[in-house]
C-alpha positions in Angstrom: 0.2 0.0 0.1 1.7 2.6 -1.2 1.7 6.3 1.7 0.8 9.3 -0.1 2.9 12.4 1.6 1.5 15.3 2.8 2.4 17.5 -0.3 0.8 15.1 -2.4 -2.2 15.6 -0.6 -2.4 19.5 -0.4 -1.7 19.7 -4.5 -5.2 16.9 -4.6 -6.9 18.9 -2.2 -6.2 22.1 -4.4 -6.8 20.7 -7.5 -10.3 19.3 -6.2 -10.9 22.9 -4.9 -10.1 24.4 -8.5 -12.3 21.9 -10.4 -15.5 22.8 -7.4 -14.6 26.5 -8.1 -14.6 25.9 -12.1 -17.6 24.0 -12.6 -19.3 26.3 -10.0 -18.7 29.3 -12.2 -19.7 27.6 -15.3 -22.6 25.9 -14.0 -24.1 26.9 -10.9 -23.4 30.7 -10.9 -25.9 31.3 -13.2 -28.7 29.6 -11.1 -28.5 31.7 -8.2 -30.6 34.5 -9.2 -33.7 31.9 -10.2 -32.9 29.7 -7.3 -31.3 31.1 -4.2 -30.5 29.2 -1.7 -31.5 25.9 -3.7 -28.7 22.7 -3.3 -26.7 21.6 -6.5 -24.9 18.5 -7.7 -23.0 18.9 -10.9 -20.7 16.6 -12.4 -17.4 16.8 -13.7 -19.1 16.7 -17.4 -21.0 19.4 -16.1 -24.5 17.9 -15.6 -26.7 19.3 -13.0 -29.4 18.7 -10.8 -31.2 20.8 -8.4 -33.2 20.4 -5.1 -34.3 22.6 -2.1 -32.8 20.3 0.2 -29.7 19.0 0.8 -30.7 15.4 1.4 -32.9 15.8 -1.9 -30.1 16.5 -4.1 -27.9 13.8 -2.5 -30.3 11.5 -3.7 -31.1 13.1 -7.1 -27.5 13.0 -7.7 -26.3 9.8 -6.7 -29.6 8.5 -9.0 -28.9 10.8 -12.0 -25.4 11.6 -11.6 -23.4 9.3 -9.7 -20.2 9.4 -7.7 -17.9 12.0 -8.7 -20.0 14.8 -8.6 -19.9 18.2 -6.2 -22.7 19.2 -4.3 -23.4 23.3 -3.5 -25.8 25.5 -2.1 -26.4 27.9 -4.5 -25.2 31.8 -3.1 -22.0 29.9 -0.9 -18.7 30.4 -0.6 -18.1 26.7 -0.9 -18.6 23.4 -2.1 -21.2 21.1 0.8 -19.9 17.7 -0.8 -17.6 16.0 -3.5 -19.1 12.4 -3.6 -16.5 9.9 -3.9 
């Protein structure tokens, strides 16, 4: 079993953070005005599901997008969850 170094983990976290920011800017930001406070899940391919509650968007995300999507609250500053 390979051991991940601290610098590798930090680099990986930065990459995930950048990807989340880019996806939100492209697909989430345009939804803020019309759906403030709703939750969205965005796949790495740009598919989006939206729901009024975190639980509902998590369910929809697993059903429609599968693993690997990011979950955000529209208008918030950071991603809520990264499905792996």
